[in-house]
Backbone as CSV, one residue per row, in Angstrom:
resi,resn,N_x,N_y,N_z,CA_x,CA_y,CA_z,C_x,C_y,C_z
1,MET,0.849,-1.183,0.000,0.000,0.000,0.000,0.894,1.245,0.000
2,ALA,0.469,2.249,-0.718,1.225,3.505,-0.801,1.231,4.197,0.559
3,LYS,2.253,4.965,0.787,2.421,5.705,2.040,2.521,7.187,1.749
4,LEU,2.376,7.970,2.796,2.592,9.408,2.743,3.871,9.714,3.508
5,GLN,4.604,10.700,3.052,5.758,11.198,3.798,5.281,12.437,4.541
6,LEU,5.266,12.397,5.867,4.774,13.500,6.688,5.944,14.214,7.358
7,ALA,5.918,15.539,7.299,6.880,16.365,8.035,6.087,17.439,8.769
8,VAL,6.285,17.514,10.088,5.659,18.546,10.909,6.787,19.438,11.421
9,VAL,6.743,20.708,11.025,7.827,21.636,11.318,7.282,22.835,12.090
10,THR,8.014,23.224,13.150,7.689,24.429,13.909,8.919,25.340,13.897
11,ALA,8.808,26.481,14.511,9.955,27.395,14.590,11.119,26.763,15.352
12,GLU,10.822,25.836,16.254,11.866,25.167,17.041,12.544,24.045,16.258
13,GLY,11.964,23.626,15.143,12.544,22.535,14.352,11.494,21.523,13.961
14,GLU,11.967,20.371,13.522,11.066,19.321,13.049,10.505,18.547,14.240
15,SER,9.175,18.504,14.355,8.519,17.774,15.438,8.315,16.310,15.077
16,PHE,8.122,16.047,13.788,7.940,14.679,13.324,8.317,14.611,11.853
17,SER,8.896,13.489,11.468,9.176,13.212,10.063,9.157,11.706,9.884
18,GLY,8.369,11.244,8.921,8.345,9.811,8.675,7.220,9.399,7.743
19,GLU,7.196,8.108,7.424,6.150,7.554,6.579,4.915,7.241,7.416
20,VAL,3.764,7.616,6.885,2.499,7.369,7.575,1.485,6.831,6.573
21,ASP,0.437,6.220,7.105,-0.634,5.676,6.261,-1.693,6.715,5.934
22,MET,-1.945,7.627,6.870,-2.961,8.664,6.681,-2.727,9.790,7.669
23,VAL,-3.296,10.957,7.363,-3.200,12.132,8.232,-4.598,12.728,8.363
24,VAL,-4.990,13.073,9.576,-6.242,13.783,9.825,-5.859,15.120,10.440
25,ALA,-6.275,16.206,9.792,-5.829,17.543,10.178,-7.003,18.447,10.558
26,PRO,-6.754,19.402,11.475,-7.798,20.349,11.888,-7.833,21.583,10.988
27,GLY,-8.508,21.505,9.865,-8.615,22.644,8.965,-9.433,23.764,9.583
28,GLU,-9.274,24.963,9.072,-10.026,26.115,9.587,-11.533,25.925,9.476
29,VAL,-11.996,25.202,8.448,-13.435,25.007,8.277,-13.873,23.595,8.653
30,GLY,-12.989,22.824,9.255,-13.334,21.483,9.698,-12.195,20.507,9.481
31,GLU,-12.325,19.374,10.114,-11.312,18.337,10.035,-11.338,17.672,8.660
32,PHE,-10.163,17.301,8.149,-10.097,16.597,6.871,-9.018,15.528,6.917
33,THR,-9.165,14.535,6.042,-8.256,13.394,5.994,-7.458,13.418,4.705
34,VAL,-6.172,13.091,4.808,-5.294,12.982,3.644,-4.842,11.531,3.557
35,LEU,-5.096,10.917,2.414,-4.680,9.546,2.128,-3.678,9.560,0.979
36,PRO,-2.952,8.470,0.774,-2.035,8.419,-0.372,-2.762,8.746,-1.673
37,SER,-2.054,9.372,-2.592,-2.568,9.816,-3.898,-3.565,10.959,-3.779
38,HIS,-3.553,11.672,-2.682,-4.443,12.824,-2.490,-4.081,13.909,-3.495
39,ALA,-5.081,14.654,-3.929,-4.854,15.787,-4.827,-4.025,16.857,-4.117
40,ARG,-3.340,17.681,-4.907,-2.573,18.793,-4.321,-3.518,19.660,-3.503
41,LEU,-2.995,20.166,-2.395,-3.832,20.924,-1.473,-2.956,21.816,-0.619
42,ILE,-3.438,23.013,-0.367,-2.856,23.891,0.644,-4.017,24.354,1.508
43,SER,-3.839,24.255,2.824,-4.914,24.621,3.742,-4.342,25.302,4.975
44,THR,-5.120,26.216,5.534,-4.778,26.749,6.845,-5.248,25.747,7.883
45,LEU,-4.586,25.739,9.022,-4.937,24.833,10.110,-5.363,25.633,11.329
46,ALA,-6.369,25.146,11.998,-6.831,25.748,13.246,-6.142,25.053,14.412
47,ALA,-6.272,25.627,15.577,-5.816,24.925,16.773,-6.624,23.644,16.872
48,GLY,-5.944,22.534,17.018,-6.644,21.258,17.082,-5.678,20.099,17.096
49,GLU,-6.223,18.932,16.853,-5.457,17.694,16.906,-5.075,17.244,15.500
50,LEU,-3.804,16.995,15.298,-3.303,16.385,14.075,-3.057,14.919,14.407
51,ARG,-3.722,14.016,13.691,-3.551,12.583,13.930,-2.935,11.949,12.698
52,PHE,-2.098,10.949,12.932,-1.579,10.171,11.822,-1.396,8.736,12.262
53,ASP,-1.570,7.832,11.306,-1.451,6.399,11.557,-0.186,5.881,10.907
54,GLN,0.506,5.028,11.656,1.700,4.350,11.172,1.566,2.880,11.538
55,GLY,1.360,2.031,10.543,1.291,0.603,10.792,0.291,0.204,11.858
56,GLY,-0.886,0.792,11.852,-1.929,0.442,12.809,-1.890,1.214,14.117
57,GLU,-0.850,1.985,14.356,-0.763,2.799,15.571,-1.080,4.244,15.237
58,SER,-1.878,4.869,16.088,-2.267,6.256,15.871,-1.493,7.160,16.824
59,THR,-1.020,8.289,16.295,-0.299,9.285,17.087,-1.020,10.612,16.936
60,SER,-1.074,11.373,18.022,-1.736,12.678,18.007,-0.775,13.768,18.426
61,LEU,-0.893,14.906,17.750,-0.147,16.115,18.099,-1.151,17.234,18.348
62,ALA,-0.900,18.031,19.369,-1.694,19.236,19.599,-1.066,20.344,18.767
63,LEU,-1.830,20.901,17.834,-1.345,22.004,16.997,-1.993,23.298,17.452
64,THR,-1.270,24.384,17.302,-1.843,25.683,17.634,-2.123,26.502,16.383
65,GLY,-2.210,25.840,15.248,-2.501,26.512,13.991,-1.323,26.425,13.057
66,GLY,-1.536,26.833,11.834,-0.470,26.809,10.850,-1.003,26.540,9.456
67,PHE,-0.192,25.842,8.655,-0.530,25.546,7.265,-0.178,24.100,6.954
68,LEU,-0.885,23.527,5.985,-0.617,22.168,5.532,-0.585,22.183,4.015
69,GLU,0.394,21.479,3.454,0.496,21.331,2.004,0.587,19.848,1.675
70,VAL,-0.157,19.434,0.653,-0.096,18.064,0.142,0.336,18.131,-1.311
71,ALA,1.364,17.350,-1.667,1.824,17.263,-3.055,2.641,15.985,-3.213
72,ASN,2.284,15.178,-4.190,3.062,13.972,-4.529,3.310,13.064,-3.320
73,ASN,2.254,12.764,-2.580,2.323,11.884,-1.397,3.225,12.434,-0.291
74,ARG,3.433,13.729,-0.293,4.171,14.394,0.785,3.210,15.369,1.477
75,VAL,3.159,15.288,2.787,2.336,16.203,3.580,3.297,17.008,4.452
76,THR,3.274,18.317,4.275,4.131,19.201,5.064,3.231,20.083,5.911
77,VAL,3.468,20.048,7.213,2.723,20.882,8.148,3.692,21.900,8.723
78,LEU,3.385,23.174,8.525,4.129,24.270,9.143,3.248,24.782,10.267
79,ALA,3.622,24.453,11.495,2.765,24.742,12.643,3.378,25.812,13.534
80,ASP,2.522,26.597,14.146,2.979,27.564,15.136,3.639,26.811,16.292
81,ALA,2.999,25.729,16.729,3.551,24.843,17.756,2.908,23.482,17.586
82,ALA,3.633,22.431,17.939,3.134,21.060,17.859,3.672,20.298,19.062
83,GLU,2.781,19.598,19.750,3.179,18.868,20.951,2.545,17.486,20.925
84,ARG,3.369,16.448,21.055,2.858,15.079,21.091,1.981,14.892,22.321
85,ASP,0.936,14.078,22.169,0.021,13.865,23.288,0.724,13.270,24.503
86,ASP,1.776,12.468,24.291,2.480,11.865,25.426,3.438,12.838,26.111
87,ALA,3.587,14.040,25.562,4.456,15.052,26.173,3.664,16.114,26.934
88,ILE,2.340,16.011,26.902,1.502,17.023,27.558,1.442,16.751,29.060
89,ASP,1.818,17.754,29.837,1.673,17.707,31.284,0.238,18.155,31.578
90,LEU,-0.626,17.206,31.913,-2.054,17.503,32.054,-2.328,18.526,33.148
91,ASP,-1.617,18.459,34.264,-1.848,19.440,35.338,-1.529,20.854,34.867
92,ARG,-0.404,21.012,34.181,-0.047,22.339,33.640,-1.059,22.797,32.594
93,ALA,-1.500,21.861,31.741,-2.464,22.200,30.688,-3.790,22.641,31.296
94,GLU,-4.225,21.980,32.362,-5.492,22.365,33.006,-5.367,23.728,33.684
95,THR,-4.202,24.018,34.265,-3.963,25.333,34.861,-3.999,26.413,33.785
96,ALA,-3.371,26.149,32.648,-3.373,27.105,31.536,-4.790,27.310,31.007
97,LEU,-5.588,26.249,30.972,-6.977,26.364,30.519,-7.769,27.263,31.469
98,ALA,-7.591,27.087,32.764,-8.306,27.916,33.736,-7.899,29.384,33.594
99,ARG,-6.593,29.643,33.417,-6.126,31.029,33.228,-6.709,31.628,31.945
100,ALA,-6.728,30.840,30.882,-7.273,31.338,29.610,-8.761,31.653,29.753
101,GLN,-9.491,30.813,30.459,-10.924,31.066,30.662,-11.138,32.339,31.474
102,GLU,-10.298,32.555,32.481,-10.389,33.790,33.278,-10.144,35.018,32.404
103,ARG,-9.148,34.937,31.508,-8.864,36.077,30.617,-10.048,36.351,29.696
104,VAL,-10.662,35.291,29.165,-11.823,35.475,28.278,-12.954,36.131,29.064
105,ASP,-13.189,35.654,30.261,-14.290,36.184,31.076,-14.085,37.644,31.470
106,SER,-12.824,38.087,31.576,-12.560,39.445,32.043,-12.286,40.449,30.922
107,GLU,-12.111,40.001,29.693,-11.765,40.912,28.585,-12.975,41.694,28.106
108,THR,-12.735,42.955,27.752,-13.797,43.796,27.199,-13.451,44.296,25.797
109,GLY,-12.171,44.491,25.508,-11.753,44.975,24.188,-11.751,43.853,23.168
110,SER,-12.177,44.146,21.953,-12.315,43.089,20.943,-10.975,42.470,20.552
111,ALA,-9.901,43.257,20.441,-8.594,42.711,20.062,-8.060,41.788,21.156
112,ASN,-8.165,42.224,22.398,-7.713,41.397,23.512,-8.590,40.163,23.673
113,LEU,-9.873,40.307,23.430,-10.786,39.169,23.546,-10.444,38.116,22.491
114,GLU,-10.115,38.564,21.290,-9.746,37.626,20.223,-8.501,36.831,20.602
115,ARG,-7.498,37.494,21.149,-6.284,36.801,21.599,-6.592,35.843,22.748
116,ALA,-7.449,36.266,23.656,-7.817,35.412,24.786,-8.580,34.173,24.311
117,MET,-9.447,34.346,23.322,-10.197,33.202,22.772,-9.252,32.227,22.074
118,ALA,-8.266,32.741,21.352,-7.289,31.872,20.689,-6.501,31.083,21.725
119,SER,-6.125,31.734,22.807,-5.414,31.061,23.891,-6.289,29.976,24.520
120,LEU,-7.556,30.263,24.679,-8.498,29.293,25.238,-8.636,28.070,24.328
121,ARG,-8.735,28.291,23.018,-8.839,27.164,22.065,-7.589,26.287,22.134
122,ARG,-6.413,26.901,22.181,-5.167,26.129,22.267,-5.114,25.319,23.560
123,ALA,-5.497,25.935,24.653,-5.470,25.234,25.942,-6.448,24.063,25.954
124,ARG,-7.624,24.243,25.361,-8.611,23.148,25.304,-8.083,21.952,24.515
125,VAL,-7.396,22.216,23.420,-6.827,21.133,22.617,-5.858,20.319,23.459
126,ARG,-4.958,20.997,24.149,-3.950,20.302,24.962,-4.611,19.499,26.076
127,VAL,-5.594,20.080,26.765,-6.275,19.383,27.853,-7.029,18.163,27.317
128,ASN,-7.745,18.332,26.221,-8.495,17.202,25.657,-7.569,16.053,25.275
129,LEU,-6.450,16.358,24.626,-5.502,15.294,24.256,-4.888,14.647,25.493
130,GLY,-4.514,15.451,26.473,-3.932,14.921,27.705,-4.903,14.031,28.456
131,ARG,-6.166,14.444,28.529,-7.182,13.627,29.216,-7.440,12.324,28.469
132,ARG,-7.511,12.400,27.159,-7.752,11.182,26.373,-6.597,10.201,26.543
133,ARG,-5.378,10.712,26.540,-4.207,9.836,26.727,-4.239,9.193,28.115
134,ARG,-4.572,9.987,29.146,-4.646,9.444,30.508,-5.717,8.356,30.598
135,ALA,-6.841,8.552,29.930,-7.938,7.564,29.974,-7.550,6.244,29.306
136,ARG,-6.645,6.295,28.319,-6.209,5.065,27.629,-5.272,4.223,28.471
137,ARG,-4.652,4.807,29.475,-3.683,4.065,30.300,-4.327,3.028,31.144
């Protein structure tokens, strides 16, 4: 079966590189799946979960947004930040979620509220992935 070559890159460097069977990405207008022989595509990514399968095993990364390009069975993700689900400190993530919710609740200016909402979305992604990983143990 054909494979995809996936590269997830952040400002800190490459978070993941390898052959995968499929990729599920958090697009700005909804989640989408990339399989081998997918048509060329460029998409913006929202804060969310990037999942990929390798030989029957699924791996999840918490993304804070970015871009995805598909061309010739290569998927390149340029992410603001990417964190593997097994690297998420759930206690820290829950604390960050509570702080983000407090900022949203207290903001009155539209520009600050938008930043606070983005922070809240990122924190929710990390908490959800961390909780799901803990439940699988």
